[in-house]
Kinemage of the C-alpha trace (Angstrom):
@kinemage 1
@onewidth
@group {chain A} dominant
@subgroup {mainchain}
@vectorlist {calphas} color= white
{ca gln a 1} P 16.887 21.747 17.387
{ca val a 2} L 15.590 24.964 15.855
{ca gln a 3} L 14.346 25.414 12.310
{ca leu a 4} L 13.706 28.681 10.492
{ca val a 5} L 11.610 28.516 7.343
{ca glu a 6} L 11.283 31.485 5.009
{ca ser a 7} L 8.529 32.022 2.459
{ca gly a 8} L 7.152 34.735 0.228
{ca gly a 9} L 9.942 35.186 -2.266
{ca gly a 10} L 9.396 35.252 -5.989
{ca leu a 11} L 9.688 37.213 -9.206
{ca val a 12} L 8.313 40.740 -9.297
{ca gln a 13} L 8.645 43.748 -11.579
{ca ala a 14} L 10.479 46.844 -10.458
{ca gly a 15} L 8.203 49.003 -8.328
{ca gly a 16} L 6.312 45.999 -7.040
{ca ser a 17} L 5.988 44.565 -3.543
{ca leu a 18} L 6.608 41.301 -1.738
{ca arg a 19} L 6.116 40.192 1.845
{ca leu a 20} L 8.549 37.690 3.294
{ca ser a 21} L 7.784 35.545 6.323
{ca cys a 22} L 10.063 33.489 8.541
{ca thr a 23} L 8.740 31.107 11.168
{ca ala a 24} L 10.812 29.461 13.863
{ca ser a 25} L 9.939 26.002 15.168
{ca gly a 26} L 11.431 23.322 17.364
{ca thr a 27} L 12.995 23.877 20.754
{ca ile a 28} L 12.684 27.627 21.060
{ca phe a 29} L 14.223 29.128 24.161
{ca arg a 30} L 14.564 32.791 24.961
{ca met a 31} L 13.945 34.151 21.486
{ca asn a 32} L 15.719 37.470 21.076
{ca ala a 33} L 16.364 39.723 18.105
{ca met a 34} L 15.462 38.570 14.599
{ca gly a 35} L 16.589 39.884 11.289
{ca trp a 36} L 16.715 39.572 7.536
{ca tyr a 37} L 19.910 39.369 5.531
{ca arg a 38} L 20.447 39.071 1.806
{ca gln a 39} L 23.148 37.745 -0.441
{ca ala a 40} L 23.436 38.449 -4.137
{ca pro a 41} L 25.700 36.415 -6.449
{ca gly a 42} L 29.325 37.427 -5.994
{ca lys a 43} L 28.541 39.717 -3.083
{ca gln a 44} L 28.877 39.462 0.665
{ca arg a 45} L 25.912 38.754 2.871
{ca glu a 46} L 24.477 41.997 4.218
{ca leu a 47} L 22.047 42.929 6.939
{ca val a 48} L 18.779 44.243 5.528
{ca ala a 49} L 16.780 44.809 8.700
{ca ser a 50} L 16.605 43.682 12.305
{ca ile a 51} L 14.110 43.961 15.143
{ca thr a 52} L 14.349 43.496 18.899
{ca tyr a 53} L 12.205 40.969 20.741
{ca asp a 54} L 9.621 43.533 21.839
{ca gly a 55} L 9.624 45.229 18.452
{ca gly a 56} L 10.575 48.496 20.067
{ca ser a 57} L 13.723 48.962 18.048
{ca thr a 58} L 14.387 48.332 14.385
{ca asn a 59} L 17.423 48.829 12.206
{ca tyr a 60} L 17.614 49.080 8.407
{ca ala a 61} L 20.308 49.153 5.779
{ca asp a 62} L 20.492 52.592 4.172
{ca ser a 63} L 19.611 51.084 0.802
{ca val a 64} L 16.181 49.913 1.995
{ca lys a 65} L 15.152 52.668 4.406
{ca gly a 66} L 11.721 54.016 3.564
{ca arg a 67} L 10.908 51.020 1.345
{ca phe a 68} L 11.145 47.961 3.625
{ca thr a 69} L 9.445 47.363 6.978
{ca ile a 70} L 10.310 44.622 9.443
{ca ser a 71} L 7.810 43.370 12.006
{ca arg a 72} L 7.255 40.299 14.170
{ca asp a 73} L 4.559 38.272 15.867
{ca asn a 74} L 6.061 36.570 18.917
{ca ala a 75} L 2.970 34.448 19.487
{ca lys a 76} L 3.685 32.849 16.103
{ca asn a 77} L 7.504 32.982 16.364
{ca thr a 78} L 7.407 34.767 13.027
{ca val a 79} L 9.213 37.747 11.575
{ca tyr a 80} L 8.057 39.563 8.437
{ca leu a 81} L 9.677 41.806 5.871
{ca gln a 82} L 7.372 43.988 3.806
{ca met a 83} L 9.242 45.125 0.722
{ca asn a 84} L 7.797 47.947 -1.369
{ca ser a 85} L 9.106 49.871 -4.367
{ca leu a 86} L 11.408 47.003 -5.210
{ca lys a 87} L 14.413 47.653 -7.429
{ca pro a 88} L 16.485 45.268 -9.572
{ca glu a 89} L 19.360 45.726 -7.116
{ca asp a 90} L 17.194 44.141 -4.407
{ca thr a 91} L 17.549 40.820 -6.234
{ca ala a 92} L 19.146 38.317 -3.849
{ca val a 93} L 18.550 35.325 -1.637
{ca tyr a 94} L 16.941 36.616 1.546
{ca leu a 95} L 17.809 34.772 4.739
{ca cys a 96} L 16.210 34.927 8.148
{ca asn a 97} L 18.286 35.024 11.320
{ca ala a 98} L 17.178 34.571 14.920
{ca leu a 99} L 19.131 34.953 18.144
{ca met a 100} L 18.139 32.672 21.004
{ca gly a 101} L 19.233 31.699 24.455
{ca val a 102} L 21.384 33.360 27.052
{ca gly a 103} L 24.371 33.291 24.712
{ca his a 104} L 22.412 34.746 21.768
{ca thr a 105} L 23.103 31.769 19.536
{ca gly a 106} L 22.331 32.591 15.933
{ca tyr a 107} L 20.145 30.394 13.729
{ca trp a 108} L 19.643 30.690 9.975
{ca gly a 109} L 16.976 29.710 7.526
{ca gln a 110} L 17.673 28.253 4.085
{ca gly a 111} L 16.717 31.450 2.300
{ca thr a 112} L 14.131 32.531 -0.223
{ca gln a 113} L 14.923 33.947 -3.655
{ca val a 114} L 13.728 37.430 -4.545
{ca thr a 115} L 14.140 38.484 -8.170
{ca val a 116} L 13.195 41.965 -9.342
{ca ser a 117} L 12.998 42.499 -13.093
{ca ser a 118} L 13.512 45.874 -14.724
Protein backbone atom coordinates (compact mmCIF):
# COMPACT_ATOMS: atom_id res chain seq x y z
CA GLN A 1 0.00 0.00 0.00
CA VAL A 2 1.34 3.39 -1.04
CA GLN A 3 0.01 6.76 0.05
CA LEU A 4 0.80 10.15 -1.45
CA VAL A 5 -0.08 13.20 0.61
CA GLU A 6 0.05 16.70 -0.84
CA SER A 7 0.29 19.92 1.14
CA GLY A 8 0.98 23.59 0.60
CA GLY A 9 -2.05 24.68 -1.36
CA GLY A 10 -4.10 27.71 -0.49
CA LEU A 11 -5.39 31.09 -1.57
CA VAL A 12 -2.92 33.60 -2.97
CA GLN A 13 -3.13 36.84 -4.93
CA ALA A 14 -1.97 37.01 -8.52
CA GLY A 15 1.79 37.44 -8.66
CA GLY A 16 2.27 35.52 -5.43
CA SER A 17 4.02 32.23 -4.72
CA LEU A 18 3.23 28.86 -3.20
CA ARG A 19 5.29 25.75 -2.61
CA LEU A 20 3.58 22.39 -2.86
CA SER A 21 4.94 19.23 -1.28
CA CYS A 22 4.03 15.59 -1.83
CA THR A 23 5.34 12.81 0.37
CA ALA A 24 5.06 9.12 -0.38
CA SER A 25 4.73 6.57 2.41
CA GLY A 26 3.96 2.90 2.85
CA THR A 27 5.50 0.08 0.87
CA ILE A 28 7.71 2.02 -1.51
CA PHE A 29 9.53 -0.06 -4.07
CA ARG A 30 11.63 1.22 -6.93
CA MET A 31 10.42 4.80 -6.91
CA ASN A 32 10.72 6.27 -10.39
CA ALA A 33 9.52 9.50 -11.96
CA MET A 34 7.23 11.83 -10.03
CA GLY A 35 5.07 14.62 -11.26
CA TRP A 36 2.42 17.22 -10.61
CA TYR A 37 -0.85 17.43 -12.48
CA ARG A 38 -3.72 19.86 -12.13
CA GLN A 39 -7.40 19.82 -12.85
CA ALA A 40 -9.61 22.88 -13.01
CA PRO A 41 -13.43 22.66 -12.93
CA GLY A 42 -14.78 21.53 -16.29
CA LYS A 43 -11.32 20.89 -17.70
CA GLN A 44 -9.22 17.81 -18.30
CA ARG A 45 -6.40 16.87 -16.00
CA GLU A 46 -3.11 18.16 -17.37
CA LEU A 47 0.53 17.53 -16.64
CA VAL A 48 2.19 20.52 -14.99
CA ALA A 49 5.69 19.18 -14.39
CA SER A 50 7.57 15.93 -14.01
CA ILE A 51 11.00 14.87 -12.81
CA THR A 52 13.06 11.71 -13.20
CA TYR A 53 14.28 9.74 -10.20
CA ASP A 54 17.76 11.27 -10.24
CA GLY A 55 16.40 14.74 -10.92
CA GLY A 56 18.47 14.97 -14.05
CA SER A 57 15.54 15.57 -16.35
CA THR A 58 12.48 17.73 -15.87
CA ASN A 59 9.53 18.52 -18.08
CA TYR A 60 7.08 21.44 -17.85
CA ALA A 61 3.84 22.45 -19.46
CA ASP A 62 4.37 25.47 -21.71
CA SER A 63 1.98 27.50 -19.57
CA VAL A 64 4.20 27.23 -16.48
CA LYS A 65 7.70 27.31 -17.95
CA GLY A 66 9.83 29.95 -16.29
CA ARG A 67 7.42 30.28 -13.35
CA PHE A 68 7.26 26.81 -11.76
CA THR A 69 10.14 24.59 -10.61
CA ILE A 70 9.88 20.92 -9.71
CA SER A 71 12.40 19.23 -7.43
CA ARG A 72 12.63 16.13 -5.25
CA ASP A 73 14.32 14.75 -2.17
CA ASN A 74 14.58 10.97 -2.53
CA ALA A 75 15.73 10.52 1.06
CA LYS A 76 12.35 11.93 2.11
CA ASN A 77 10.33 10.39 -0.76
CA THR A 78 9.11 13.91 -1.43
CA VAL A 79 8.56 15.96 -4.55
CA TYR A 80 8.10 19.74 -4.51
CA LEU A 81 6.58 22.29 -6.83
CA GLN A 82 7.67 25.89 -6.37
CA MET A 83 5.13 28.14 -8.05
CA ASN A 84 6.01 31.78 -8.63
CA SER A 85 4.24 34.60 -10.46
CA LEU A 86 0.94 32.82 -10.04
CA LYS A 87 -1.94 33.73 -12.33
CA PRO A 88 -5.71 33.26 -11.89
CA GLU A 89 -5.59 30.60 -14.62
CA ASP A 90 -3.34 28.51 -12.36
CA THR A 91 -6.35 27.93 -10.10
CA ALA A 92 -6.96 24.18 -9.88
CA VAL A 93 -6.64 21.10 -7.73
CA TYR A 94 -3.01 20.01 -7.91
CA LEU A 95 -2.36 16.28 -7.73
CA CYS A 96 0.85 14.40 -7.17
CA ASN A 97 1.73 11.30 -9.18
CA ALA A 98 4.48 8.76 -8.59
CA LEU A 99 5.60 5.83 -10.71
CA MET A 100 6.92 2.80 -8.85
CA GLY A 101 8.02 -0.73 -9.47
CA VAL A 102 9.24 -2.56 -12.51
CA GLY A 103 5.94 -1.95 -14.28
CA HIS A 104 5.90 1.78 -13.44
CA THR A 105 2.61 1.57 -11.59
CA GLY A 106 1.14 5.01 -11.09
CA TYR A 107 -0.07 6.27 -7.71
CA TRP A 108 -2.05 9.44 -7.01
CA GLY A 109 -2.54 11.73 -4.08
CA GLN A 110 -5.88 13.26 -3.10
CA GLY A 111 -4.91 16.70 -4.34
CA THR A 112 -4.49 20.14 -2.86
CA GLN A 113 -6.48 23.20 -3.90
CA VAL A 114 -4.66 26.22 -5.29
CA THR A 115 -6.72 29.36 -5.78
CA VAL A 116 -5.23 32.50 -7.31
CA SER A 117 -7.27 35.68 -7.00
CA SER A 118 -6.99 38.56 -9.43
